[in-house]
C-alpha positions in Angstrom: 1.5 -1.9 -8.4 -0.2 -4.2 -5.9 1.6 -3.8 -2.6 -0.4 -6.4 -0.6 2.2 -9.1 -0.8 5.4 -7.2 -1.1 4.9 -4.6 1.6 6.1 -6.6 4.6 9.0 -8.0 2.5 10.1 -4.5 1.5 10.0 -3.3 5.1 12.0 -6.4 6.2 14.7 -5.7 3.6 14.8 -1.9 3.7 12.9 -0.6 6.8 9.9 1.7 7.0 11.7 4.9 5.9 13.2 3.4 2.7 10.1 1.5 1.8 8.1 4.7 2.1 10.6 6.4 -0.3 10.3 3.5 -2.7 6.5 3.6 -2.7 6.6 7.4 -3.0 8.6 7.0 -6.2 5.7 5.0 -7.7 3.2 7.5 -6.3 0.0 6.9 -4.4 -2.0 7.1 -7.7 -0.2 4.0 -8.9 -0.5 1.8 -5.8 -3.2 -0.6 -4.9 -3.7 -2.9 -1.9 -5.9 -5.9 -2.4 -5.7 -9.5 -1.5 -8.0 -12.4 -1.1 -5.5 -14.4 0.9 -3.2 -12.3 3.0 0.3 -13.8 3.7 0.3 -12.0 7.1 -2.3 -10.6 9.5 -4.0 -7.4 8.3 -2.8 -5.7 11.5 0.8 -5.9 10.2 -0.1 -4.3 6.9 -2.0 -1.5 8.7 0.8 -0.9 11.1 3.3 -0.5 8.3 1.1 1.8 6.3 0.3 3.9 9.4 4.0 4.4 10.0 4.4 6.0 6.6 3.5 9.5 5.8 0.6 8.9 3.4 -2.3 11.4 3.8 -5.8 10.2 4.4 -6.6 10.8 0.7 -3.6 8.8 -0.4 -4.6 5.9 1.8 -8.1 5.9 0.3 -6.5 5.8 -3.2 -4.3 2.9 -2.2 -7.1 1.0 -0.4 -9.9 1.4 -3.0 -10.1 4.5 -5.2 -7.3 3.5 -7.6 -8.8 0.1 -8.2 -12.3 1.6 -8.6 -11.0 3.8 -11.4 -9.2 0.9 -13.1 -12.3 -1.2 -13.0 -14.6 1.8 -13.7 -16.8 0.9 -10.6 -17.8 4.4 -9.5 
């Protein structure tokens, strides 16, 4: 699931804690973040993700490792 567009929308609707629970239901292995045209400033996305309890390894998966495995880049 690409969270780059929907992340701020989910937080606006449900707040950080509930959005964190929703994303946890998908699992960090099934999330990606990637956009060529962000709807909002990147700082907003980073703030939201930093407020959640993802580990450094999970953040790396969301930011690039998951998409690398899908595209078989590494």
